[in-house]
N, C-alpha and C positions, 0 to 999 in steps of 0.2 A: 504494499499499499505505499503510496507516494504523498507525502505531505507539502502542501505548498505554503510558503510564507506570504504573509500581509503584503510585504513589498514587491515580491515578483508578481503576484495577482495584480497589484496596482499598476505595477509598470506595464503587465500585458494589456490591461484595460486602456492606459493611456496611449499605447502605440495602436491598438484597434481603432480608437476615437480618432487619432492622427490621420491613419490611413483612410478611414473613411472621409474625413473631411478633405483631404487631397483629392480622392477620388470623385468627390461631389461635382466638381467644376472640370468637366472634360476638356475645356478650353484652356484650363490652366492659368486663369488669370493671374499676372505678376503681383496685384495688389492683394489678393487673397492668400496668395503664397507667403507674402512679407508679413501678413498677419499673424500667421500660423507660426512662421519661424520667430517672430518676436515673442509670441506666447511661449514657444519652446526654451527660447534663452531666458525669459525672465522665469519659468519655472525652474530651470537648472540653477539659475542664480539665486532664487529663493531657498532651493534645498541645501545649496552649498554654503551660502554665506549666513543669510538671515535667519533661518531655522536654527542652526547651531549658537549663533549669537544670542538669540532669545533664551534659549536653553541653558547657557553658561550664565546669563544675568538672573534667571531664575534661582540657580544653584547658588550662585554669590548672594542672592538676596534671603535665601533660605538660611545659607551661613551666618549672615549677620544678625538675623533675628533669634539665631540659636545660640549666641555667645552667652556666657555666664561666667560668673566669678570663679577663678581658679582655673581656667582653661588657658593652656599655653598657646600662643598665637605668634606669627610673624606678620609685620607690617609690609606695606607697599615698598618702604624705604629698607626693609632688610633686617629691622629690629626685632629680636626675640624677646620675649617676655611672657609675664604671667597677669592675667586680669585681675586686677584688685578691686575693681569696682565700675559699675556702669551707671551713667546718669543721662538719660534721653540718648543723644548722639555722640556724647563724649564717653570715651573709654579711659579708665585711669589703668595704665600699664606698669606693673612693677619689673623692673629691669634687673636690678640687685635690691639687696636689703635697704639700702639707703636712696635708691633713686626710683622715683615712680613719675611717669610722664602721662600728660593728658593728650590724647589723640583723638582725632575724629574716628567715628566707628567705621566710616567708608575706607579708612586707611589700613583696616585689617585684611591682609592678603589671603591669609589660610589659618586654619586651627591645627595645630601639630597634635595636642593632647587636649582632651575634652576637660577631664579633671586632674590636677596634678597634686 
């Protein structure tokens, strides 16, 4: 029994629709062909650029919402530290025992360890 993935089924459907569109006008008007090619290019561009970008943005927003005290993080500037407190959009980052920095929440690039 062969199992089809959703993507291969969707790709087959798109190719079938495109071939139907191209065969609909036997004269092959150049204007109709340009619209179809533009739609294909836009579709490819959407799946290669916009969709992954939105996915990364959602993941980053989820990571920033889940920040909590005690988590070890890295900032966009490369500073490693532990979150000592969060007040709105400000994160107090403990770098050493004597050094605490206040940074913008959006400056946190990644979480290394949830609770330390």
